[in-house]
BATOR-22483 format. One record per residue (C-alpha): residue number from 1; z, x, y. Coordinates in nm, 4 decimals. Each point is the difference from the previous one (the first is absolute). Layout:
   i        z        x        y
 NUM        Z        X        Y
...
//
This chain:
   i        z        x        y
   1   4.0020  -4.9654  16.1101
   2  -0.0875  -0.2928  -0.2270
   3  -0.1219   0.2464  -0.2638
   4   0.3427   0.1657  -0.0112
   5   0.1482  -0.3147  -0.1506
   6  -0.2632  -0.0136  -0.2729
   7  -0.0824   0.3537  -0.1139
   8   0.1974   0.3007  -0.1036
   9  -0.0230   0.2780   0.2541
  10   0.0226   0.3675  -0.0955
  11   0.0944   0.2251   0.2870
  12  -0.0449   0.3776  -0.0224
  13   0.0915   0.1690   0.3300
  14  -0.2598   0.2441   0.1252
  15   0.0564   0.3620  -0.1038
  16   0.2811  -0.0724  -0.2475
  17  -0.0069   0.0514  -0.3783
  18  -0.1077  -0.2939  -0.2164
  19   0.2966  -0.2313  -0.0127
  20  -0.0170  -0.3727   0.0143
  21   0.2022  -0.2674   0.1807
  22  -0.0845  -0.3426  -0.1314
  23   0.0265  -0.3196   0.2001
  24  -0.0747  -0.3374  -0.1639
  25   0.0339  -0.3524   0.1346
  26   0.1155   0.1317   0.3352
  27   0.1615  -0.2512   0.2314
  28  -0.1989   0.0703   0.3166
  29   0.2513  -0.1491   0.2399
  30   0.2900   0.2148  -0.1287
  31  -0.1644   0.3220  -0.1266
  32  -0.2881   0.0610   0.2376
  33   0.1969   0.2352   0.2234
  34   0.1245   0.2041  -0.2984
  35  -0.3586   0.0231  -0.1222
  36  -0.1225   0.1126   0.3405
  37   0.2728   0.2668   0.0041
  38  -0.1360   0.1437  -0.3241
  39  -0.3527  -0.0039   0.1413
  40   0.1061   0.1605   0.3256
  41   0.1967   0.2804  -0.1692
  42  -0.1895   0.3280  -0.0559
  43   0.1116   0.3358  -0.1503
  44  -0.1091   0.1540   0.3302
  45   0.3395  -0.1066   0.1348
  46   0.1693   0.2111  -0.2634
  47  -0.2421   0.2838   0.0617
  48   0.0984   0.0062   0.3645
  49   0.3675  -0.0009  -0.1009
  50  -0.0636   0.2877  -0.2379
  51  -0.1682   0.2049   0.2714
  52   0.2882  -0.0689   0.2356
  53   0.2464   0.1028  -0.2727
  54  -0.1870   0.3280  -0.0434
  55   0.0139   0.0667   0.3728
  56   0.3678  -0.0873   0.0319
  57   0.0820   0.1756  -0.3329
  58   0.2081  -0.2926  -0.1222
  59  -0.0658  -0.2806  -0.2472
  60   0.1745  -0.2702   0.2061
  61  -0.3215  -0.1391   0.1586
  62  -0.1473  -0.0372  -0.3471
  63   0.3110  -0.1774  -0.1294
  64  -0.0048  -0.2447   0.2955
  65  -0.3693  -0.0775  -0.0535
  66   0.0572  -0.0475  -0.3727
  67   0.2756  -0.2551   0.0616
  68  -0.2349  -0.2074   0.2177
  69  -0.2723  -0.0313  -0.2624
  70  -0.0241  -0.3451  -0.1655
  71   0.0001  -0.0146  -0.3796
  72   0.2158   0.1206  -0.2838
  73   0.1187   0.3591  -0.0546
  74  -0.2788   0.0964  -0.2386
  75  -0.2749  -0.1198   0.2360
  76   0.1606   0.1739   0.2960
  77   0.0321   0.3300  -0.1862
  78  -0.3625  -0.0174  -0.1135
  79  -0.1173  -0.0623   0.3550
  80   0.2038   0.2944   0.1313
  81  -0.1390   0.2229  -0.2753
  82  -0.3523  -0.0760   0.1113
  83   0.0898   0.0467   0.3653
  84   0.1297   0.3527  -0.0669
  85  -0.3139   0.0912  -0.1922
  86  -0.2114  -0.1353   0.2847
  87   0.1882   0.2205   0.2477
  88  -0.0717   0.2977  -0.2233
  89  -0.3658  -0.0981  -0.0160
  90  -0.0192   0.0067   0.3798
  91   0.1689   0.3424   0.0118
  92  -0.1782   0.1740  -0.2832
  93  -0.2943   0.1344   0.2035
  94   0.1877   0.1096   0.3095
  95   0.3663   0.0604  -0.0773
  96   0.1772   0.3155  -0.1200
  97   0.1961   0.0621  -0.3190
  98   0.3249  -0.0543   0.1921
  99  -0.1160  -0.3494   0.0985
 100  -0.0781  -0.0869  -0.3611
 101   0.3392   0.1241  -0.1116
 102   0.1744  -0.2012   0.2735
 103  -0.1669  -0.3158  -0.1280
 104   0.1031   0.0788  -0.3581
 105   0.3580   0.0644   0.1145
 106  -0.0120  -0.3388   0.1741
 107  -0.1120  -0.1672  -0.3233
 108   0.2884   0.1682  -0.1870
 109   0.2445  -0.1394   0.2551
 110  -0.1636  -0.3408  -0.0365
 111   0.0538   0.0095  -0.3771
 112   0.3626   0.0968   0.0531
 113   0.0427  -0.2937   0.2407
 114  -0.1548  -0.2370  -0.2540
 115  -0.2969  -0.1064   0.2150
 116  -0.2714   0.1888  -0.1838
 117  -0.1183   0.0376  -0.3600
 118   0.1230   0.3120  -0.1812
 119  -0.3582   0.0991  -0.0843
 120  -0.1160   0.0207   0.3630
 121   0.1036   0.3643   0.0706
 122  -0.1911   0.1101  -0.3083
 123  -0.3082  -0.1998   0.0962
 124   0.0068   0.1602   0.3449
 125   0.0376   0.3462  -0.1543
 126  -0.2936  -0.0661  -0.2303
 127  -0.2163  -0.1200   0.2900
 128   0.0830   0.3083   0.2063
 129  -0.0682   0.2499  -0.2783
 130  -0.3271  -0.1735  -0.0895
 131  -0.1277   0.0323   0.3560
 132   0.1164   0.3485   0.1017
 133  -0.1508   0.3405  -0.0836
 134   0.1896   0.2240  -0.2406
 135   0.1514   0.2287   0.2637
 136   0.1738  -0.3004   0.1615
 137   0.0920  -0.1472  -0.3394
 138   0.2156   0.3089  -0.0501
 139   0.2210  -0.0962   0.2940
 140   0.0238  -0.3634  -0.1104
 141   0.0960   0.1096  -0.3501
 142   0.2766   0.2180   0.1436
 143   0.1482  -0.3240   0.1331
 144  -0.0299  -0.1529  -0.3478
 145   0.1832   0.2982  -0.1524
 146   0.2807  -0.0073   0.2562
 147   0.0705  -0.3681  -0.0682
 148   0.0160   0.0159  -0.3785
 149   0.3598  -0.1249   0.0126
 150  -0.1229  -0.3094   0.1882
 151  -0.2705  -0.0716  -0.2574
 152   0.2560   0.0302  -0.2822
 153   0.2419  -0.2477   0.1584
 154   0.0400  -0.3490  -0.1446
 155  -0.1906  -0.1624   0.2867
 156  -0.3200   0.1992  -0.0560
 157  -0.0217   0.1572  -0.3470
 158  -0.1001  -0.2993  -0.2119
 159  -0.2461  -0.1294   0.2579
 160  -0.1554   0.3334   0.0942
 161  -0.0009   0.2345  -0.3009
 162  -0.3442  -0.1100  -0.1211
 163  -0.1434   0.0193   0.3528
 164   0.1316   0.3555   0.0389
 165  -0.1394   0.1023  -0.3382
 166  -0.3410  -0.1433   0.0851
 167   0.0096   0.1652   0.3435
 168   0.0833   0.3408  -0.1514
 169  -0.2733  -0.0287  -0.2613
 170  -0.2538  -0.0899   0.2687
 171   0.1041   0.3094   0.1950
 172  -0.0284   0.2226  -0.3073
 173  -0.3522  -0.1256  -0.0619
 174  -0.0985   0.1017   0.3538
 175   0.1640   0.3432  -0.0112
 176  -0.1558   0.3116  -0.1459
 177   0.2119   0.1533  -0.2755
 178  -0.1189   0.3486   0.0954
 179   0.0181  -0.0239   0.3805
 180   0.2884  -0.2469   0.0461
 181   0.2246   0.1311  -0.2752
 182   0.3221  -0.0144   0.2008
 183  -0.0638  -0.3557   0.1207
 184  -0.0728  -0.1135  -0.3575
 185   0.3222   0.1639  -0.1155
 186   0.1997  -0.1751   0.2736
 187  -0.1350  -0.3350  -0.1161
 188   0.1000   0.0701  -0.3598
 189   0.3491   0.1095   0.1065
 190   0.0391  -0.3120   0.2108
 191  -0.0866  -0.2219  -0.2956
 192   0.2504   0.1923  -0.2135
 193   0.2699  -0.0683   0.2592
 194  -0.0974  -0.3637   0.0446
 195  -0.0163  -0.1157  -0.3605
 196   0.2855   0.0340  -0.2494
 197  -0.0244   0.2580  -0.2769
 198  -0.0608  -0.2722  -0.2578
 199  -0.3065  -0.1409   0.1792
 200  -0.2533  -0.0102  -0.2856
 201  -0.3063   0.0361   0.2253
 202   0.0913   0.3613   0.0786
 203   0.1103   0.1259  -0.3412
 204  -0.3309   0.0548  -0.1845
 205   0.1629  -0.1345  -0.3147
 206  -0.3001   0.0747  -0.2237
 207  -0.0285   0.3619   0.1241
 208  -0.3606  -0.0384   0.1110
 209  -0.1826   0.2912   0.1611
 210  -0.2141   0.0160   0.3117
 211  -0.3276   0.0717  -0.1758
 212  -0.1915  -0.0291   0.3278
 213   0.1542   0.3275   0.1200
 214  -0.2929   0.2182  -0.1006
 215  -0.0205   0.3644   0.1114
 216  -0.3598   0.0887   0.0852
 217  -0.1187   0.3593  -0.0466
 218  -0.3214   0.1871  -0.0769
 219  -0.0870  -0.0565  -0.3662
 220  -0.3432   0.1673   0.0173
 221   0.0179   0.3716  -0.0711
 222  -0.3514   0.0483   0.1375
 223   0.1195  -0.1073   0.3459
 224   0.3103   0.2173  -0.0083
 225   0.0389   0.2759   0.2569
 226   0.2866   0.1774  -0.1758
 227  -0.2123   0.2376  -0.2087
 228  -0.2254   0.0725   0.2965
 229   0.3020   0.0554   0.2219
 230   0.1534   0.2643  -0.2285
 231  -0.3337   0.1809  -0.0324
 232  -0.0473   0.0154   0.3786
 233   0.3572   0.1207   0.0470
 234  -0.0587   0.2900  -0.2402
 235  -0.3288   0.0936   0.1649
 236   0.1261  -0.0278   0.3584
 237   0.3381   0.1622  -0.0541
 238   0.2031  -0.3256  -0.0148
 239  -0.1231  -0.1220   0.3390
 240   0.1025  -0.3554   0.0769
 241  -0.1802  -0.2674   0.1889
 242   0.0998  -0.0358   0.3613
 243   0.2437  -0.2833   0.0651
 244   0.1246  -0.0198  -0.3595
 245   0.2740   0.2635  -0.0228
 246   0.0983   0.2882   0.2195
 247   0.1107   0.3453  -0.1079
 248   0.3664  -0.0716   0.0644
 249   0.0234  -0.3218  -0.1955
 250  -0.2128   0.0964  -0.2971
 251   0.2070  -0.0597  -0.3125
 252   0.0384   0.2677  -0.2640
 253  -0.2800  -0.0139  -0.2566
 254   0.0712  -0.2018  -0.3141
 255   0.0632   0.1876  -0.3229
 256  -0.2261  -0.2604  -0.1665
 257  -0.3317  -0.0334   0.1886
 258  -0.0806  -0.3467   0.1291
 259  -0.3313  -0.1118  -0.1414
 260  -0.1581  -0.3381  -0.0537
 261   0.1541  -0.0204  -0.3469
 262   0.3544   0.0190   0.1362
 263  -0.0898  -0.2296   0.2893
 264  -0.1328  -0.2702  -0.2355
 265   0.2910   0.0215  -0.2430
 266   0.2571  -0.0015   0.2771
 267  -0.1255  -0.3186   0.1656
 268  -0.0746  -0.1731  -0.3317
 269   0.3763  -0.0043  -0.0613
 270   0.0372  -0.2563   0.2791
 271  -0.1606  -0.2580  -0.2244
 272   0.2825   0.0468  -0.2536
 273   0.2619  -0.0300   0.2726
 274  -0.1720  -0.3199   0.1151
 275  -0.0119  -0.1523  -0.3494
 276   0.2597   0.1598  -0.2338
 277  -0.0798  -0.2353  -0.2888
 278  -0.3063   0.2050  -0.0949
 279   0.2321   0.2879  -0.0969
 280   0.0839  -0.1953  -0.3147
 281  -0.3615   0.0349  -0.1130
 282  -0.0439   0.3020  -0.2256
 283  -0.3158   0.1426   0.1594
 284   0.1077  -0.0726   0.3568
 285   0.3311   0.1718  -0.0706
 286  -0.1745   0.3171  -0.1183
 287  -0.1982   0.0111   0.3245
 288   0.3119  -0.0579   0.2058
 289   0.1861   0.2689  -0.1939
 290  -0.2709   0.2606   0.0541
 291  -0.0508  -0.0719   0.3689
 292   0.3759  -0.0054   0.0648
 293   0.0600   0.3338  -0.1663
 294  -0.2667   0.1646   0.2153
 295   0.1242  -0.1622   0.3216
 296   0.3639   0.0903  -0.0579
 297  -0.1068   0.3534  -0.0910
 298  -0.1495   0.0314   0.3487
 299   0.3235  -0.1184   0.1618
 300   0.2006   0.2346  -0.2194
 301  -0.2102   0.3102   0.0645
 302  -0.0600  -0.0601   0.3714
 303   0.3408  -0.0431   0.1652
 304   0.0796  -0.0566   0.3653
 305   0.2433   0.2191   0.1914
 306   0.2386  -0.1083   0.2764
 307  -0.1837   0.1861   0.2771
 308  -0.3339  -0.1574  -0.0823
 309   0.1444  -0.3505  -0.0279
 310   0.1976   0.0346   0.3226
 311  -0.3067   0.1220   0.1847
 312  -0.2117  -0.2905  -0.1174
 313   0.2741  -0.2490   0.0919
 314   0.0205   0.1436   0.3504
 315  -0.3757  -0.0255   0.0449
 316   0.0020  -0.3612  -0.1210
 317   0.2697  -0.0933   0.2509
 318  -0.1888   0.1663   0.2852
 319  -0.3231  -0.1737  -0.0943
 320   0.1681  -0.3422  -0.0105
 321   0.2155   0.0440   0.3140
 322   0.3174  -0.0022  -0.2061
 323  -0.0900  -0.3155  -0.1957
 324  -0.0522   0.0075  -0.3735
 325  -0.3384  -0.1153  -0.1268
 326  -0.0108  -0.2170  -0.3120
 327  -0.2945  -0.0365  -0.2356
 328   0.0027  -0.2869  -0.2464
 329  -0.3126   0.1219  -0.1802
 330  -0.0856   0.3498  -0.1137
 331  -0.2860   0.1851   0.1688
 332  -0.2244   0.1153  -0.2825
 333  -0.2444   0.2244   0.1833
 334  -0.0779   0.3149  -0.1979
 335   0.0481   0.2110   0.3125
 336   0.3652  -0.1096   0.0222
 337   0.1017   0.1064  -0.3506
 338   0.1287   0.3427   0.1085
 339   0.2079  -0.1493   0.2789
 340   0.1371  -0.2787  -0.2186
 341   0.1262   0.2432  -0.2606
 342   0.1816   0.1829   0.2804
 343   0.1657  -0.3140   0.1376
 344   0.3564  -0.0703  -0.1159
 345  -0.0195  -0.3744   0.0662
 346  -0.3212  -0.0279  -0.1979
 347   0.1537   0.1723  -0.2992
 348   0.3055  -0.2219   0.0157
 349  -0.2219  -0.3098   0.0008
 350  -0.1826   0.1080  -0.3139
 351   0.3122   0.1082  -0.1896
 352   0.1823  -0.3184   0.0942
 353  -0.2907  -0.1998  -0.1398
 354   0.0507   0.1770  -0.3319
 355   0.3695  -0.0940  -0.0106
 356  -0.0732  -0.3644   0.0799
 357  -0.2682  -0.0106  -0.2693
 358   0.2309   0.1564  -0.2600
 359   0.2755  -0.2451   0.0813
 360  -0.2329  -0.2925  -0.0668
 361  -0.1369   0.1461  -0.3221
 362   0.3500   0.0633  -0.1414
 363   0.1643  -0.3101   0.1439
 364   0.0599  -0.3343  -0.1623
 365  -0.2088  -0.2657   0.1762
 366   0.0206  -0.3521  -0.1346
 367  -0.3665  -0.0735   0.0636
 368  -0.1375   0.3088  -0.1766
 369  -0.2191  -0.0724  -0.2996
 370   0.1033   0.1126  -0.3464
 371  -0.2695   0.2704   0.0061
 372   0.1471   0.1561   0.3152
 373   0.2258   0.2468  -0.1762
 374   0.0226   0.3800   0.0010
 375  -0.0115   0.2106  -0.3124
 376   0.2325   0.2953  -0.0590
 377  -0.2470   0.2595   0.1329
 378  -0.0534  -0.1959   0.3207
 379   0.3728  -0.0446   0.0514
 380   0.0634   0.3719  -0.0497
 381  -0.2772   0.0977   0.2434
 382   0.1297  -0.2410   0.2650
 383   0.3552   0.1336  -0.0303
 384  -0.1154   0.3615   0.0336
 385  -0.2358  -0.0787   0.2864
 386   0.2718  -0.1943   0.1817
 387   0.2177   0.3117   0.0000
 388  -0.2946   0.2038   0.1304
 389  -0.0699  -0.2503   0.2787
 390   0.3622   0.0057   0.1182
 391  -0.0085   0.3804  -0.0073
 392  -0.3157   0.0022   0.2136
 393   0.1558  -0.2473   0.2428
 394   0.3025   0.2267   0.0440
 395  -0.2284   0.2931   0.0771
 396  -0.1877  -0.1792   0.2800
 397   0.1397   0.0880   0.3441
 398   0.1668  -0.1174   0.2081
 399   0.3155  -0.1463  -0.1661
 400  -0.1543  -0.0138  -0.3460
 401   0.3309  -0.0437  -0.1844
 402   0.1095  -0.2806   0.2298
 403  -0.3317  -0.1830  -0.0342
 404  -0.0018   0.0282  -0.3814
 405   0.3580  -0.1285  -0.0233
 406  -0.0826  -0.2943   0.2250
 407  -0.3080  -0.0911  -0.2069
 408   0.2008   0.0149  -0.3230
 409   0.2644  -0.2300   0.1474
 410  -0.2603  -0.2520   0.1183
 411  -0.1726  -0.0104  -0.3381
 412   0.3344  -0.0509  -0.1778
 413   0.0644  -0.2931   0.2307
 414  -0.3452  -0.1314  -0.0872
 415   0.1048  -0.0046  -0.3653
 416   0.2786  -0.2436   0.0866
 417  -0.2527  -0.2124   0.1895
 418  -0.2291  -0.0142  -0.3053
 419   0.2886  -0.0991  -0.2277
 420   0.0931  -0.2780   0.2420
 421  -0.3573  -0.1344  -0.0028
 422  -0.0207   0.0187  -0.3790
 423   0.3123  -0.2163  -0.0185
 424  -0.1691  -0.2710   0.2067
 425   0.1463   0.0965   0.3401
 426   0.3476  -0.1525  -0.0437
 427   0.1907  -0.0729   0.3175
 428   0.2224   0.2761   0.1348
 429   0.2463  -0.2622   0.1185
 430   0.2716  -0.0426  -0.2601
 431   0.1361  -0.3512   0.0111
 432   0.3710  -0.0325  -0.0735
 433   0.1448  -0.3419  -0.0691
 434   0.3522   0.1338   0.0336
 435  -0.0640   0.1528   0.3432
 436  -0.1703  -0.3212   0.1102
 437   0.3044  -0.1989  -0.1111
 438   0.2384   0.2340   0.1812
 439  -0.2113  -0.0065   0.3144
 440   0.0080  -0.3790   0.0128
 441   0.3717  -0.0464  -0.0621
 442   0.0648  -0.0346   0.3701
 443  -0.2069  -0.0728   0.3074
 444   0.1385   0.3049   0.1808
 445   0.0514   0.2740  -0.2570
 446   0.1345   0.2550   0.2466
 447   0.2761  -0.2353   0.1079
 448   0.0721  -0.0894  -0.3615
 449   0.0450   0.3688  -0.0824
 450   0.2698   0.0244   0.2694
 451   0.2020  -0.2835  -0.1533
 452   0.3587   0.0832  -0.0944
 453  -0.0497  -0.1673  -0.3365
 454  -0.2334   0.2835  -0.1021
 455   0.2703   0.2662   0.0395
 456   0.1497  -0.0012  -0.3476
 457  -0.0072   0.1989  -0.3217
 458   0.0630  -0.1709  -0.3348
 459   0.2446   0.1498  -0.2473
 460  -0.1212   0.1660  -0.3203
 461   0.1560  -0.2609  -0.2297
 462  -0.1498  -0.2850   0.2024
 463  -0.3501   0.1467   0.0193
 464  -0.0255   0.1270  -0.3600
 465   0.1796  -0.2903  -0.1674
 466  -0.3244  -0.1694  -0.1017
 467  -0.1578   0.3250  -0.1225
 468   0.3077   0.0822  -0.2109
 469   0.0003  -0.3484  -0.1470
 470  -0.3682   0.0290  -0.0912
 471   0.0627   0.3410  -0.1613
 472   0.2330  -0.1622  -0.2574
 473  -0.2027  -0.0394  -0.3241
 474   0.1898  -0.3220  -0.0750
 475  -0.1763  -0.1691   0.2936
 476  -0.3404   0.0814  -0.1519
 477  -0.1801   0.0504   0.3325
 478  -0.3495   0.1428  -0.0474
 479  -0.0822   0.3229   0.1833
 480  -0.2692  -0.1469   0.2241
 481   0.2411  -0.2619   0.1384
 482   0.2813   0.2386   0.0917
 483   0.0736   0.0440   0.3711
 484  -0.0265   0.3789  -0.0324
 485  -0.3737  -0.0514  -0.0593
 486  -0.0394  -0.1571   0.3445
 487  -0.1164   0.2699   0.2493
 488   0.1769  -0.1735   0.2897
 489   0.3274  -0.0044  -0.1910
 490  -0.0462   0.3650  -0.0982
 491  -0.0554   0.1099   0.3588
 492   0.3192  -0.1723   0.1168
 493   0.1913   0.1324  -0.3025
 494  -0.0888   0.3605   0.0859
 495   0.1181  -0.0466   0.3585
 496   0.3306  -0.1462  -0.1175
 497   0.0560   0.2681  -0.2630
 498  -0.0593   0.2737   0.2551
 499   0.2744  -0.1478   0.2186
 500   0.2608  -0.1068  -0.2552
 501  -0.0502   0.1647  -0.3378
 502   0.0889   0.3639  -0.0842
 503  -0.2446  -0.0112  -0.2925
 504  -0.2971  -0.0014   0.2379
 505   0.0530   0.3643   0.1021
 506   0.0945   0.1469  -0.3370
 507  -0.2389   0.2795  -0.1079
 508  -0.1939  -0.0656  -0.3182
 509  -0.3040   0.1385  -0.1806
 510  -0.0842  -0.3371  -0.1506
 511  -0.3348  -0.1439   0.1051
 512  -0.0650  -0.3715   0.0243
 513  -0.3430  -0.1534  -0.0409
 514   0.0685  -0.2808   0.2445
 515   0.2538  -0.1281   0.2503
 516   0.0964  -0.2784  -0.2419
 517   0.0968   0.2577  -0.2672
 518   0.2175   0.1827   0.2511
 519   0.1734  -0.3224   0.1028
 520   0.0622  -0.0878  -0.3646
 521   0.1885   0.3264  -0.0353
 522   0.1975  -0.0584   0.3193
 523   0.0866  -0.3569  -0.1036
 524   0.1406   0.1333  -0.3275
 525   0.2273   0.2401   0.1875
 526   0.1108  -0.2588   0.2536
 527   0.0824  -0.2504  -0.2751
 528   0.2744   0.2325  -0.1270
 529   0.1514   0.0610   0.3425
 530  -0.0116  -0.3327   0.1832
 531   0.3076  -0.2222  -0.0442
 532  -0.0028  -0.3501  -0.1497
 533  -0.3441   0.0432  -0.1545
 534  -0.0133  -0.0109  -0.3812
 535  -0.2023   0.2990  -0.1119
 536   0.1231   0.0769  -0.3510
 537  -0.3098  -0.1406  -0.1651
 538  -0.2505   0.1713   0.2324
 539  -0.1611   0.2888  -0.1857
 540  -0.0234   0.2797   0.2483
 541  -0.1024   0.2812  -0.2328
 542   0.3070   0.1938   0.1173
 543   0.2583   0.0016  -0.2767
 544   0.2214   0.2624   0.1607
 545  -0.0869  -0.0030   0.3703
 546   0.1401   0.2892   0.1995
 547   0.0495   0.0269   0.3763
 548  -0.3507   0.1221   0.0726
 549  -0.1813  -0.2336  -0.2373
 550  -0.1741   0.2943  -0.1640
 551   0.0485  -0.1338  -0.3528
 552  -0.3188  -0.2008   0.0459
 553  -0.1816   0.3304  -0.0229
 554   0.1981   0.1527  -0.2875
 555   0.0098  -0.0352  -0.3734
 556   0.2623   0.0979  -0.2561
 557  -0.2321   0.2718  -0.1275
 558   0.0565   0.3181   0.2042
 559  -0.3571   0.1152  -0.0601
 560  -0.1256  -0.2949   0.2059
 561   0.1890   0.1056   0.3109
 562  -0.2051   0.0345   0.3161
 563  -0.0754   0.3484   0.1257
 564   0.2395   0.0869   0.2817
 565  -0.0863   0.1690   0.3248
 566   0.1934   0.3140  -0.0997
 567  -0.1915   0.0231  -0.3258
 568  -0.3306  -0.0220   0.1860
 569   0.1090   0.2821   0.2351
 570   0.0885   0.2239  -0.2960
 571  -0.3248  -0.0702  -0.1832
 572  -0.2094   0.0532   0.3163
 573   0.1601   0.3414   0.0564
 574  -0.0818   0.1038  -0.3574
 575  -0.3583  -0.1310   0.0103
 576  -0.0968   0.1681   0.3266
 577  -0.3721   0.0657   0.0291
 578  -0.0600  -0.1332  -0.3547
 579   0.0702  -0.3606   0.1005
 580  -0.3677  -0.0988  -0.0348
 581   0.0217   0.0654  -0.3772
 582   0.2557  -0.2790  -0.0229
 583  -0.1951  -0.2338   0.2318
 584  -0.2671  -0.0913  -0.2560
 585   0.2653  -0.0935  -0.2576
 586   0.1675  -0.2249   0.2579
 587  -0.3410  -0.1732   0.0463
 588  -0.0228   0.0848   0.3702
 589  -0.3392  -0.0539   0.1658
 590  -0.1977   0.2710   0.1775
 591   0.0355  -0.1805   0.3345
 592   0.3782   0.0017  -0.0399
 593  -0.0035   0.3737  -0.0716
 594  -0.2060   0.0675   0.3123
 595   0.2450  -0.2042   0.2024
 596   0.2923   0.2019  -0.1383
 597  -0.1711   0.3282   0.0927
 598  -0.0661  -0.1342   0.3486
 599   0.3599  -0.1112   0.0554
 600   0.1544   0.3426  -0.0690
 601  -0.1038   0.3601  -0.0546
 602   0.3240   0.0938  -0.1794
 603  -0.0560  -0.0045  -0.3786
 604   0.3578  -0.1095  -0.0775
 605  -0.0355  -0.2919   0.2386
 606  -0.3375  -0.0868  -0.1524
 607   0.1625  -0.0125  -0.3437
 608   0.2766  -0.2235   0.1373
 609  -0.2579  -0.2300   0.1633
 610  -0.1783  -0.0272  -0.3349
 611   0.3164  -0.1179  -0.1726
 612   0.0860  -0.2402   0.2816
 613  -0.3506  -0.1527  -0.0097
 614   0.0315  -0.0420  -0.3774
 615   0.3428  -0.1631   0.0364
 616  -0.1253  -0.2395   0.2692
 617  -0.2881  -0.1056  -0.2201
 618   0.1962  -0.0446  -0.3208
 619   0.3089  -0.1649   0.1495
 620   0.2428  -0.0919  -0.2796
 621  -0.2213   0.1860  -0.2510
 622   0.0599   0.3360   0.1720
 623   0.2548   0.1005  -0.2627
 624   0.1245   0.3385  -0.1150
 625  -0.1608  -0.0545  -0.3396
 626  -0.3425  -0.0636   0.1552
 627   0.0228   0.3144   0.2111
 628   0.1101   0.2110  -0.2991
 629  -0.3034  -0.1226  -0.1943
 630  -0.2341   0.0974   0.2854
 631   0.1619   0.3421   0.0406
 632  -0.0370   0.0813  -0.3695
 633  -0.3640  -0.1123   0.0027
 634  -0.0695   0.2261   0.3005
 635   0.1570   0.3017  -0.1704
 636   0.3293   0.0066   0.1922
 637   0.2272  -0.0330  -0.3037
 638   0.2780   0.2135   0.1481
 639   0.0229  -0.2222   0.3085
 640  -0.0038  -0.3054  -0.2287
 641   0.2848   0.1426  -0.2123
 642   0.2075   0.0662   0.3130
 643  -0.0561  -0.3567   0.1175
 644   0.0940  -0.1363  -0.3423
 645   0.3257   0.1974  -0.0046
 646   0.0881  -0.1237   0.3468
//
């Protein structure tokens, strides 16, 4: 005891993580019993409490034991963390998966109660998965998937996200990509659900490729059995080796014979799918072009029918007891080439690889080098081949059209993804200062919305008084500082006009470029009508305003009058099926013409739709004079003269 008053003593309880409680210059007479308490305490007490909690299926025994531990909160939590891991260590060689999961559930409850570190459940999960075989890891991972909402909660996400990522990566390293494909996919989907979309670690920002994904096949023609196989088949009357293919499931012979040449070219294409950048090299591109043309020619000349595909699907289901079999890597045996060309899934895999490759080659990727660009011939070939690939996809049974449409939709979505990455992955959350201000006006917004003081509607003269004052040129208010330029003011102004102003519902062909321009026009009209507001000096652009306000669209020159609806009906009836001759002189695009033909089969209606589309585009410039000019240029001088007389 005399040494306790002289030396510093470092106490590390047995079995606990390395933490340190420091005692210096201890007063033996007063502190000896406290010191002995620390010495006498052991995590085995907590271990016993943890086992009792598991048996009783409640965390209360653990909470009671935690409250009796001497020391501060951090030390107590650390001791409990180690106690739970020790319990797991005792169970690991004799317990079942359910026992492990019960202990992890107990640790989650302990974190919720504030008696355990937030990292403990993840440490326990890591220990379990490190010690169990893969078939049992599957069941443990199902628990991880089911509790993704727990891991994303505030109590666990920050502390555990890196542990979960490390745990998943360790599992992926143990799993076989060819034999455990589904399990690997589940892990990837879990990580996608766990981390936010903007998590940079999962975005592959530099568009790097998995160059380790090498497809191995026979590159030695001398060792090939394809030529020998075809020779034997001819000599022996197309007899097949026992156990390879039966008479009933033998596919129809290919229109292009499968030899080693086709075999080598077909599987060489996988190297281009693995590393698309080499397509930008001139000589590599020529090889890719040649091999692709021959491969696609095989798919085009040797088509599958519904009966054959359905039969093969049924046999696959019977062989797998109703479960689908996934293959992450292609089987490149020469003996399988006939069967692969007859398999609908196999064809879809290859054709989909082409579409993905083409999308990368044509797409804009920020990290592409300046030399990674297509010339005109390459672009043309890719566009034509893309159409061919989609056609082949539609011809593959079953549900070829549906599959091709789905693939096209997914790839279009991928374009948006690439654009987002090129822009630096900006946040999808749009911050709004105005909404934040409104949200924080009151502690209880729902109650504030029910307040009687909110049930009011301002009058037009009260609300627009400031806007009318700013519209007066004498006040010299710059455009950018006018209230009509404020989006919040504009939104409220539209609501008020719809309730109290007849001008809001008046029909007009005038088009406004912005909401502020529309409000400027409305302010000019209101300034003349509202009482007690001086408006003589406000230039409204309406010298002789009539009831409908249409003078904004008119000019003193009759030739500048807008084409009326009746005039368009008369002209459409006279044009009939010749309306397309006028379309080019009205500068209508081909896409617009196709849309008109789709909307109606009646030629008179098509002519009317043409004129309406032109009027909508031109707005205030859709005058009688403009239409007369177009009619004369198109050779319809009689129709133009009739319009001029009218």
